[in-house]
C-alpha positions in Angstrom: -11.3 -0.6 -24.3 -8.9 0.1 -22.1 -5.4 -0.9 -22.5 -3.1 -1.9 -19.3 -1.4 1.0 -20.5 -4.0 3.1 -20.2 -5.3 1.6 -16.7 -1.9 2.3 -14.9 -1.8 5.8 -16.3 -5.1 6.3 -14.9 -4.4 4.7 -11.7 -1.2 6.8 -11.2 -2.9 10.3 -11.9 -5.6 9.0 -9.2 -3.0 7.8 -6.4 -0.7 10.8 -6.9 -3.3 13.0 -5.3 -3.1 11.2 -2.0 -0.7 11.6 0.9 -1.8 8.9 3.2 -3.4 5.8 2.7 -4.7 2.9 5.0 -3.0 -0.2 5.2 -4.7 -3.5 6.5 -3.1 -6.7 7.0 -4.0 -9.9 8.6 -2.3 -11.1 11.8 -1.4 -14.9 12.4 -4.4 -15.1 14.8 -6.4 -13.9 11.4 -7.0 -10.2 13.3 -7.2 -7.6 11.0 -4.9 -4.6 11.6 -5.8 -1.4 9.6 -3.6 1.7 10.1 -3.1 5.0 8.2 0.2 5.4 6.6 2.1 8.2 5.6 2.9 7.6 1.5 6.6 7.9 1.1 7.0 7.4 -2.8 4.5 6.2 -5.3 6.0 5.3 -8.5 4.3 5.1 -12.2 3.3 2.0 -12.2 1.2 2.0 -9.1 3.9 0.6 -6.6 3.2 2.6 -3.2 6.1 2.9 -0.4 5.4 3.6 2.9 8.0 4.7 5.7 8.0 2.7 9.2 10.3 1.5 11.9 11.7 -1.7 11.6 10.6 -2.6 14.7 6.8 -1.8 13.8 4.4 -5.0 14.1 3.4 -4.2 10.6 6.7 -5.3 9.1 6.2 -8.9 10.5 2.5 -9.0 9.1 3.4 -7.5 5.9 6.3 -10.4 5.8 3.6 -13.3 6.9 0.3 -11.8 5.3 -0.8 -13.6 2.1 -2.8 -10.4 1.2 -2.9 -6.8 2.2 -5.3 -4.3 1.4 -4.6 -0.4 0.7 -7.5 2.1 0.8 -7.0 5.9 -0.5 -9.6 8.2 0.4 -10.4 11.8 0.1 -13.6 13.9 0.2 -14.0 13.3 -3.4 -12.1 10.2 -4.2 -11.6 6.5 -3.2 -9.6 3.7 -4.3 -8.7 0.6 -3.0 -6.7 -2.7 -3.8 -5.6 -6.1 -2.5 -2.2 -7.1 -3.3 -0.9 -10.5 -2.7 2.9 -11.7 -2.6 5.2 -10.7 -3.8 3.7 -7.4 -4.4 3.2 -6.9 -0.4 6.8 -7.2 1.0 8.9 -4.7 3.2 12.1 -3.1 1.6 14.8 -2.4 4.3 16.3 1.2 3.7 18.3 3.3 6.3 17.6 6.7 6.2 21.0 7.4 8.0 
């Protein structure tokens, strides 16, 4: 039987092979918006960080959305997950 630690380790090993992911958010009018995002960082517990402009509409959508979907795909692997608050949230950081 898989333990949470084994599951997280397996997820990390799977996801660390991806450079990009598709981030799907839901706008206030219920439209779904998907866009490819470069993965800025992936932590061992599975947290995935993307870099974008603070002025991007996706930041507002992530702040307001109840859930988001992240998919990862290569020619030989696929992974997807839905995340609700407080997991999906913008983190403001300056790359100055």
